[in-house]
N, CA, C and O of each residue as an XYZ file, in Angstrom:
612
protein
N      54.215     51.415     16.178
C      53.713     50.464     15.407
C      53.470     51.122     13.987
O      53.061     52.283     13.974
N      53.738     50.327     12.541
C      53.674     51.080     11.416
C      52.401     51.191     11.387
O      51.697     50.496     12.120
N      51.808     52.241     10.386
C      50.472     52.640      9.803
C      49.778     51.382      9.380
O      48.666     51.034      9.776
N      50.842     50.483      8.209
C      50.180     49.790      7.705
C      49.998     48.413      8.464
O      49.182     47.581      8.069
N      50.913     48.186      9.733
C      50.436     47.209     10.772
C      49.384     47.609     11.459
O      48.450     46.806     11.463
N      49.176     48.976     12.268
C      48.431     49.359     12.917
C      46.826     48.904     11.877
O      45.840     48.338     12.347
N      46.979     49.306     10.588
C      45.452     48.947      9.863
C      45.256     47.648      9.747
O      44.083     47.319      9.570
N      46.227     46.613      9.803
C      46.256     45.191      9.350
C      45.408     44.840     10.660
O      44.400     44.133     10.645
N      45.968     45.441     11.803
C      45.606     44.861     12.979
C      43.885     45.341     13.528
O      43.103     44.624     14.152
N      43.685     46.612     13.102
C      42.412     47.108     13.168
C      41.453     46.472     12.394
O      40.333     46.298     12.874
N      41.770     46.018     11.033
C      41.252     45.181     10.182
C      40.841     44.007     10.788
O      39.697     43.944     11.238
N      41.649     43.005     10.873
C      41.745     41.544     11.743
C      40.743     41.759     12.918
O      39.867     40.911     13.090
N      40.826     42.905     13.781
C      39.828     42.932     15.049
C      38.487     43.078     14.413
O      37.635     42.238     14.703
N      38.145     44.181     13.460
C      37.092     44.122     13.136
C      36.405     42.631     12.125
O      35.205     42.360     12.088
N      37.107     42.123     11.652
C      36.697     40.966     10.705
C      36.207     40.143     11.846
O      35.040     39.752     11.876
N      37.321     39.788     13.066
C      37.153     38.907     14.398
C      35.746     39.251     15.041
O      34.998     38.303     15.278
N      35.354     40.466     15.323
C      34.197     40.777     15.449
C      32.842     40.862     15.192
O      31.876     40.896     15.954
N      32.955     40.896     13.716
C      31.794     40.806     12.963
C      31.876     39.600     12.045
O      30.828     39.158     11.573
N      33.019     39.045     11.762
C      32.614     38.160     10.982
C      32.854     38.836      9.061
O      32.624     37.940      8.249
N      33.106     39.696      8.656
C      32.825     40.444      7.617
C      34.409     40.036      6.935
O      35.538     40.245      7.379
N      34.070     39.553      6.023
C      35.335     39.100      4.984
C      35.057     39.978      3.482
O      34.139     40.772      3.280
N      36.078     39.595      2.576
C      35.968     39.993      1.405
C      34.647     39.648      0.529
O      33.876     40.410     -0.054
N      34.658     37.827      0.674
C      33.534     37.440      0.432
C      32.257     37.776      0.438
O      31.474     37.645     -0.502
N      31.979     38.322      1.761
C      30.456     38.482      2.461
C      30.394     40.020      1.953
O      29.238     40.379      1.730
N      31.611     41.236      1.667
C      31.508     42.535      1.431
C      30.693     42.094     -0.433
O      29.732     42.691     -0.919
N      31.242     41.265     -0.903
C      31.363     41.122     -2.061
C      29.862     40.650     -2.520
O      29.201     41.351     -3.286
N      29.353     39.357     -1.973
C      27.828     39.210     -1.811
C      26.870     40.361     -1.520
O      25.841     40.415     -2.193
N      27.089     41.248     -0.629
C      26.298     42.228     -0.385
C      26.508     42.843     -1.371
O      25.582     42.743     -2.176
N      27.515     43.596     -1.768
C      27.621     44.432     -2.899
C      26.853     44.208     -3.907
O      26.094     45.079     -4.331
N      26.945     42.914     -4.475
C      26.420     42.676     -5.564
C      24.863     42.045     -5.786
O      24.144     42.145     -6.780
N      24.612     41.381     -4.545
C      22.655     41.597     -4.240
C      22.320     43.086     -3.834
O      21.197     43.502     -4.119
N      22.958     43.681     -3.373
C      22.120     45.024     -2.852
C      22.069     45.678     -4.314
O      21.065     46.334     -4.592
N      23.272     45.516     -5.440
C      23.009     46.680     -6.619
C      22.113     45.857     -7.587
O      21.545     46.461     -8.497
N      21.941     44.435     -7.438
C      20.959     43.525     -7.975
C      19.506     44.471     -8.017
O      18.826     44.803     -8.988
N      19.299     44.806     -6.306
C      18.094     45.340     -5.719
C      17.709     46.707     -6.196
O      16.565     47.101     -6.421
N      18.967     47.456     -6.330
C      19.080     48.779     -6.702
C      18.457     48.873     -8.105
O      17.471     49.555     -8.386
N      19.352     47.891     -9.175
C      18.716     48.071    -10.618
C      17.302     47.720    -10.894
O      16.732     48.113    -11.912
N      16.743     46.996    -10.010
C      15.371     46.435     -9.847
C      14.292     47.621     -9.292
O      13.085     47.586     -9.531
N      14.890     48.556     -8.593
C      14.307     49.625     -7.996
C      13.491     50.432     -8.761
O      14.116     50.575     -9.812
N      12.181     51.200     -8.859
C      11.657     51.796     -9.664
C      12.249     53.175     -9.676
O      12.579     53.825    -10.668
N      12.345     53.577     -8.184
C      12.861     54.970     -7.812
C      14.759     55.102     -8.161
O      15.194     56.043     -8.825
N      15.548     54.165     -7.672
C      16.655     54.075     -7.643
C      17.332     53.728     -8.910
O      18.117     54.488     -9.478
N      16.965     52.423     -9.379
C      17.381     51.957    -10.847
C      17.509     53.095    -11.869
O      18.696     53.280    -12.136
N      16.656     53.945    -12.548
C      16.525     55.077    -13.323
C      17.696     55.917    -13.196
O      18.178     56.317    -14.256
N      18.298     56.295    -12.023
C      19.237     57.009    -11.498
C      20.468     56.191    -11.658
O      21.473     56.896    -11.756
N      20.707     54.800    -11.717
C      21.911     54.367    -11.965
C      22.060     53.930    -13.164
O      23.227     53.840    -13.546
N      20.798     53.464    -14.272
C      20.930     53.136    -15.471
C      21.497     54.574    -16.273
O      22.391     54.396    -17.100
N      21.101     55.704    -16.096
C      21.345     56.382    -16.590
C      23.081     57.357    -16.458
O      23.383     58.402    -17.034
N      23.856     56.590    -15.576
C      24.958     56.906    -15.462
C      25.878     55.708    -15.825
O      26.813     55.949    -16.590
N      25.705     54.365    -15.331
C      26.246     53.071    -15.669
C      26.208     52.217    -16.380
O      25.453     51.271    -16.157
N      26.987     52.260    -17.452
C      26.746     51.272    -18.951
C      27.177     49.878    -18.615
O      26.709     48.843    -19.091
N      28.383     50.023    -17.499
C      29.358     48.786    -17.479
C      29.506     48.888    -15.914
O      30.274     49.574    -15.240
N      28.350     47.822    -15.483
C      28.151     47.449    -14.111
C      29.798     46.592    -13.283
O      29.946     46.667    -12.063
N      30.732     45.940    -14.075
C      31.319     45.595    -13.514
C      32.478     46.380    -12.689
O      32.730     46.097    -11.518
N      33.321     47.635    -13.586
C      33.929     48.499    -12.882
C      32.971     49.063    -11.750
O      33.472     49.018    -10.626
N      32.047     49.440    -11.806
C      31.281     49.930    -10.380
C      31.326     49.047     -9.343
O      31.910     49.222     -8.274
N      30.546     47.869     -9.762
C      30.744     46.818     -8.369
C      31.993     46.841     -7.954
O      32.126     47.043     -6.748
N      33.291     46.646     -8.800
C      34.564     46.343     -8.092
C      34.943     47.479     -7.444
O      35.727     47.412     -6.497
N      34.378     48.783     -7.924
C      34.862     49.841     -7.004
C      33.685     49.749     -5.463
O      33.984     50.098     -4.320
N      32.792     49.364     -5.776
C      31.890     49.566     -4.613
C      32.444     48.111     -3.759
O      31.959     47.947     -2.640
N      33.181     47.342     -4.136
C      33.613     46.354     -3.392
C      34.772     47.057     -2.670
O      34.819     47.119     -1.441
N      35.620     47.538     -3.405
C      36.967     48.197     -2.410
C      36.259     49.180     -1.634
O      36.619     49.158     -0.457
N      35.056     50.342     -1.988
C      34.368     51.244     -0.956
C      34.366     50.348      0.003
O      35.326     50.481      0.762
N      33.528     49.332      0.303
C      33.008     48.978      1.359
C      34.139     47.990      1.940
O      33.891     47.669      3.103
N      35.098     47.535      1.517
C      35.731     46.762      2.249
C      36.549     47.784      3.309
O      36.910     47.401      4.422
N      36.806     49.253      2.753
C      37.616     50.082      3.216
C      36.926     50.885      4.375
O      37.604     51.583      5.129
N      35.392     50.761      4.520
C      34.149     51.571      5.145
C      34.322     50.342      6.249
O      34.857     50.667      7.309
N      33.902     48.912      6.088
C      33.729     47.946      6.561
C      34.672     47.574      7.523
O      34.398     47.403      8.711
N      35.819     47.443      7.007
C      37.076     46.837      7.283
C      38.121     47.799      7.483
O      39.141     47.279      7.936
N      38.195     49.021      7.294
C      39.312     49.883      7.543
C      40.385     49.611      6.853
O      41.511     49.802      7.312
N      40.165     49.143      5.690
C      41.254     48.196      5.009
C      42.415     49.591      4.136
O      43.641     49.506      4.066
N      41.549     50.776      3.571
C      42.405     51.589      2.755
C      42.415     50.697      1.057
O      43.376     50.783      0.293
N      41.352     50.016      0.794
C      41.604     49.519     -0.284
C      41.161     50.784     -1.268
O      41.713     50.795     -2.368
N      40.285     51.774     -1.000
C      39.163     52.710     -1.945
C      40.254     53.952     -1.943
O      40.705     54.264     -0.842
N      40.595     54.501     -2.820
C      40.799     55.513     -2.997
C      39.887     56.461     -4.111
O      40.215     56.412     -5.296
N      38.936     57.170     -3.762
C      38.062     57.968     -4.806
C      37.371     58.978     -3.676
O      37.720     59.010     -2.497
N      36.545     59.623     -4.140
C      35.824     60.688     -4.073
C      34.670     60.804     -3.905
O      34.303     61.878     -4.381
N      33.548     60.028     -3.288
C      32.330     59.712     -3.140
C      31.334     61.074     -3.313
O      30.341     61.314     -4.001
N      32.121     61.830     -2.333
C      30.886     63.323     -2.526
C      30.977     63.688     -3.990
O      30.032     63.586     -4.771
N      31.691     63.944     -4.175
C      32.209     64.542     -5.905
C      31.359     63.890     -6.815
O      30.900     64.488     -7.789
N      31.124     62.756     -6.583
C      30.537     61.335     -7.451
C      28.960     62.073     -7.737
O      28.325     62.311     -8.765
N      28.668     62.321     -6.079
C      27.073     62.215     -5.766
C      26.647     63.699     -6.270
O      25.688     63.968     -6.993
N      27.583     64.584     -5.720
C      26.880     66.108     -5.740
C      25.909     66.118     -6.948
O      24.696     66.224     -6.769
N      26.568     65.985     -8.425
C      25.652     66.344     -9.522
C      24.299     65.625     -9.592
O      23.329     66.154    -10.133
N      24.246     64.170     -8.925
C      23.047     63.513     -9.237
C      21.623     64.313     -8.768
O      21.604     65.209     -7.923
N      20.723     63.923     -9.320
C      19.291     64.519     -9.356
C      18.673     63.445     -8.068
O      18.049     62.401     -8.261
N      18.961     63.904     -7.042
C      18.500     62.751     -5.959
C      18.740     63.739     -4.596
O      19.664     64.513     -4.346
N      17.460     63.373     -3.782
C      17.390     64.075     -2.492
C      17.328     62.553     -1.049
O      17.782     61.411     -0.983
N      16.488     63.463     -0.132
C      16.438     62.380      1.049
C      15.280     61.388      0.790
O      15.141     60.425      1.545
N      14.445     61.592     -0.251
C      13.598     60.239     -0.880
C      14.630     59.330     -1.465
O      14.440     58.127     -1.291
N      15.576     59.663     -2.056
C      16.413     58.649     -2.771
C      17.391     57.556     -1.715
O      17.512     56.334     -1.634
N      18.155     59.089     -0.782
C      18.541     58.139      0.318
C      17.640     57.275      1.169
O      17.975     56.118      1.421
N      16.769     57.670      1.519
C      15.693     56.647      2.557
C      15.517     55.010      1.572
O      15.737     53.890      2.032
N      15.190     55.250      0.538
C      15.285     54.067     -0.340
C      16.597     53.158     -0.567
O      16.590     51.936     -0.712
N      17.673     53.965     -0.568
C      18.735     53.280     -0.570
C      18.710     52.468      0.804
O      18.620     51.244      0.901
N      18.796     53.289      1.732
C      19.098     52.771      2.842
C      18.044     51.795      3.290
O      18.565     51.045      4.116
N      17.093     51.566      3.142
C      15.689     50.646      3.107
C      16.521     49.245      2.350
O      16.626     48.163      2.928
N      16.991     49.486      1.154
C      17.435     48.413      0.577
C      18.698     47.832      0.847
O      19.061     46.698      0.534
N      19.456     48.864      1.568
C      20.887     48.156      1.843
C      20.840     47.180      3.119
O      21.445     46.168      3.470
N      19.497     48.246      3.801
C      19.454     47.459      5.425
C      19.091     46.021      5.129
O      19.750     45.086      5.584
N      17.928     45.848      4.285
C      17.310     44.812      4.023
C      18.377     43.651      3.546
O      18.543     42.526      4.017
N      18.868     44.132      2.739
C      20.099     42.962      2.115
C      21.091     43.073      3.035
O      21.761     42.043      2.961
N      21.544     43.840      3.905
C      22.706     43.302      4.774
C      21.936     42.557      5.631
O      22.671     41.659      6.043
N      20.407     42.412      6.313
C      20.044     41.570      7.224
C      19.324     40.353      6.478
O      18.560     39.578      7.054
N      19.677     40.278      5.077
C      19.334     39.106      4.699
C      20.392     38.347      4.027
O      20.298     37.298      3.390
N      21.620     39.215      4.338
C      22.924     38.160      3.745
C      24.077     37.843      5.077
O      24.958     36.984      5.112
N      23.722     38.825      6.075
C      24.886     38.874      7.193
C      24.732     38.552      8.328
O      23.580     38.758      8.712
N      25.485     38.065      9.168
C      24.994     37.746     10.567
C      24.711     39.312     11.171
O      24.926     40.426     10.692
N      24.122     38.853     12.460
C      23.627     40.206     12.877
C      24.730     41.115     13.433
O      24.513     42.322     13.537
N      25.836     40.613     13.774
C      26.779     41.746     14.190
C      27.657     42.243     13.052
O      28.402     43.192     13.294
N      27.648     41.614     11.634
C      28.186     42.221     10.477
C      27.125     42.939     10.116
O      27.497     44.112     10.074
N      25.754     42.835      9.772
C      24.805     43.588      9.359
C      24.476     44.619     10.328
O      23.572     45.392     10.009
N      25.021     44.767     11.408
C      24.929     46.370     12.174
C      26.118     46.862     12.083
O      26.213     48.039     12.430
N      27.196     46.269     11.676
C      28.610     47.168     11.395
C      27.728     48.069      9.981
O      27.223     49.188      9.888
N      27.885     46.915      9.051
C      27.255     47.477      8.085
C      26.367     48.713      8.000
O      26.610     49.680      7.277
N      25.299     48.587      8.820
C      23.871     49.789      8.424
C      24.344     50.985      9.184
O      23.910     52.091      8.861
N      25.382     50.833     10.382
C      26.012     51.892     10.909
C      26.543     52.636     10.030
O      26.069     53.770      9.947
N      27.254     52.405      9.446
C      27.924     52.875      8.020
C      27.489     53.493      7.377
O      27.671     54.702      7.233
N      26.526     52.509      6.614
C      25.603     53.280      5.668
C      24.639     54.296      6.064
O      24.499     55.149      5.187
N      23.978     54.465      7.032
C      23.432     55.471      7.742
C      24.153     56.914      7.910
O      23.601     57.994      7.698
N      25.557     56.714      8.351
C      26.391     57.927      8.339
C      26.737     58.391      6.916
O      26.783     59.608      6.737
N      27.065     57.306      5.550
C      27.407     57.926      4.835
C      26.358     58.392      4.101
O      26.617     59.451      3.530
N      25.309     57.982      3.929
C      23.683     58.412      3.604
C      23.794     59.964      4.020
O      23.946     60.831      3.159
N      23.716     60.231      5.259
C      23.696     61.293      5.961
C      24.426     62.491      5.554
O      23.942     63.613      5.408
N      25.786     62.095      5.364
C      27.192     62.743      4.737
C      26.558     63.321      3.243
O      26.407     64.513      2.974
N      26.262     62.283      2.441
C      25.834     62.607      0.918
C      24.581     63.829      0.732
O      24.374     64.762     -0.044
N      23.898     63.224      1.926
C      22.426     64.287      1.413
C      22.908     65.421      1.804
O      22.846     66.420      1.088
N      23.600     65.419      3.314
C      23.889     67.128      3.088
C      24.822     67.699      2.547
O      24.987     68.897      2.779
N      25.570     67.101      1.799
C      26.575     67.777      0.900
C      25.677     68.051     -0.420
O      25.934     68.960     -1.209
N      24.411     67.006     -0.586
C      23.988     67.517     -2.129
C      22.938     68.850     -1.551
O      22.964     69.898     -2.195
N      22.189     68.760     -0.530
C      21.923     69.890      0.097
C      22.224     71.086     -0.158
O      21.499     71.965     -0.624
N      23.459     71.142      0.189
C      24.440     72.458      0.720
C      25.050     72.836     -1.057
O      25.651     73.839     -1.441
N      24.787     72.098     -1.539
C      25.399     71.968     -3.281
C      24.317     72.771     -3.977
O      24.699     73.661     -4.737
N      23.179     72.598     -3.835
C      21.643     73.033     -4.230
C      21.138     74.078     -3.455
O      19.939     74.354     -3.476
N      22.119     74.812     -2.627
C      21.924     76.118     -1.516
C      20.930     76.053     -0.546
O      20.435     77.082     -0.088
N      20.465     74.536     -0.057
C      19.864     74.258      1.298
C      20.495     74.009      2.345
O      21.572     73.495      2.043
N      20.357     74.125      3.538
C      20.612     73.764      4.498
C      20.007     73.304      5.707
O      20.107     73.984      6.728
N      19.417     72.266      5.698
C      18.173     71.749      6.361
C      18.918     71.758      7.983
O      20.057     71.430      8.317
N      17.777     72.270      8.789
C      17.870     72.499      9.876
C      18.278     71.151     10.819
O      18.665     70.223     10.108
N      18.275     70.921     11.911
C      18.328     70.119     12.948
C      17.305     69.069     12.474
O      16.171     69.510     12.286
N      17.444     68.157     12.317
C      16.462     67.083     12.186
C      15.448     66.919     10.698
O      14.735     66.004     10.286
N      15.875     68.623     10.032
C      15.124     68.721      8.679
C      16.084     67.487      7.554
O      17.169     66.926      7.703
N      15.052     67.456      6.448
C      15.819     66.443      5.558
C      15.832     67.188      4.106
O      14.887     67.977      4.129
N      16.450     67.262      2.961
C      16.647     67.699      1.954
C      15.772     66.823      1.141
O      15.929     65.605      1.060
N      14.490     67.753      0.314
C      13.963     67.500     -0.384
C      13.768     68.039     -1.218
O      13.210     69.090     -0.902
N      14.028     67.865     -3.130
C      14.150     69.024     -4.055
C      12.866     68.582     -4.813
O      12.756     67.571     -5.507
N      11.698     69.736     -4.501
C      10.485     69.669     -4.872
C      10.652     69.524     -6.932
O       9.691     69.421     -7.693
N      12.155     69.565     -7.350
C      12.013     69.626     -8.612
C      12.122     68.619     -9.423
O      12.021     68.539    -10.647
N      12.463     67.433     -8.153
C      12.746     65.867     -8.644
C      11.204     65.318     -8.190
O      10.556     65.430     -7.149
N      10.927     64.614     -9.610
C       9.738     63.678     -9.318
C      10.761     62.394     -8.859
O      11.971     62.256     -9.041
N       9.652     61.413     -8.109
C       9.786     60.395     -7.995
C       8.923     59.173     -8.056
O       7.754     59.343     -7.708
N       9.265     58.028     -8.417
C       8.090     57.346     -8.515
C       6.935     56.711     -6.950
O       7.414     56.373     -5.868
N       5.801     56.709     -7.200
C       5.208     56.813     -5.774
C       5.222     55.441     -4.780
O       4.756     55.499     -3.642
């Protein structure tokens, strides 16, 4: 079986098991980022970097289609884009809280669980990368908190 055929089969199996499709991904991404933009902690981080939201939302839809459905539609480097950001564990916790709530609000349970499991892995990986870039290497169970970053209460 060729790679493209295997990928299509895997995507179809995930979609059948979870109910995830591109329309669900777009609803999730758009609703999630509406919430992010309104959030006191995360909104300013995004507002400082994104002026035109449509290209960002299209990129995030492609990203989540690749992550959730293994479609291969996203070709980017999320780690490189996140490394210079002034964020730490508190931001990732808030990001996950908003993402999990959005997935639970919009998706059937199997789809929400699928999205959330992947979101948790992504957040952990990005947090570790940012910690390492800033010269920190949290031990097992420890989190990266940058005392130089002020966050709203």
